[in-house]
C-alpha positions, 0 to 999 in steps of 0.5 A: 446225633447220628448221621446216616446215609441210605444205599438201596436200589429200590425206592420203596425200600429206601422210603420205608427205611427212612420212615422208620429212622425218622421215628427215632430221636437222635438219628438224621438221614443225610441222603440216599443213593441207588447204586454203589457208585453213587454212594462212593461219590457222595462219601468222597465229598461228605462225612457220615457216621453210618452207611446203611448199605444193600449188598445186591445192587446194579454196578459195583454192588455193596461189597466193593462200595463198602471197601471204597467208602471206607478207603475215603472215610475210615471213620464211617461205619457200614451196616449191611441191610439185606435180604440175604441170610445164608452163607457165605454172604455175611462172611464176605460182608465182614471181610469187605470191612462192614461193621454190621449185618442186618436183614431187612426182616429185622424189627425197627428196634433191632435196626436202631440197636444195630445202628447204635452198636456200630456207631459206638465202634462195636460189631453187630450181627443179627443173632441167628446169623452170628450163631450160624457163623460161630458154629462154622468155626467148629470142625465136623459141622458138615459145612463143606460136605457134599450135599444139597445144603452145602453152599460152595461159594464159601470156598471162594476168596473175596475177589473171586466171590465178588466177580462171581456175583457180578457175572451171575448178575449178567455183567460182561468181563469188560464191564466188570474190569471197568467197574473194579478198575482191573484189566479184563485179563485179570477178571478172566483169571479170577473167572477161570479160578472160580470155575475150577474151584466150583467144578463148573465150566461156564457163566451159565452154570455159575449163574444157575449155581448162584441162583440155587444158593440165593447168592443173587436174587431170582 
């Protein structure tokens, strides 16, 4: 029996996923959370085989929650279930320690397969995403050429990307510092580093850029 824990800030989404999972034998949902903080607190007290985690949520979000959960429960496997399909989200998810990446548009049978794969200790990426990430490894693919299709967030380090997302979601520096357990000075250092790398001058430009490239939902 594979035990599962659902983390998503939308009640309707969680209800739909739970209904899908209950149709499959050998799976048991132990609980649900609406934020990364709730998920981390629950996982500190309980063992679970697979955590189905949304990326974009209020608070610390799915990436930071994944890292903290795996710190407490290294044997748990995190499967990201999200609407994001574009880079650099999949790469950042894997850097955070997630074992798999699946979009919410996937068929129920593919969700079951993904759960079984990560539970068995293997990595699972939705085929289209896996192919796109594989192509990025080859030079001359135009990934970082200037143009409308180039996603500039791909050049950011993991913490820079995480803080960029939180800023774009409207969090203040003090809130980010509190949620990530770092100083406001450190947050600002990352913030200005992001501005320099992306060639922007402020939070408003960062938010517009994040919206344009679907880093945060509209």
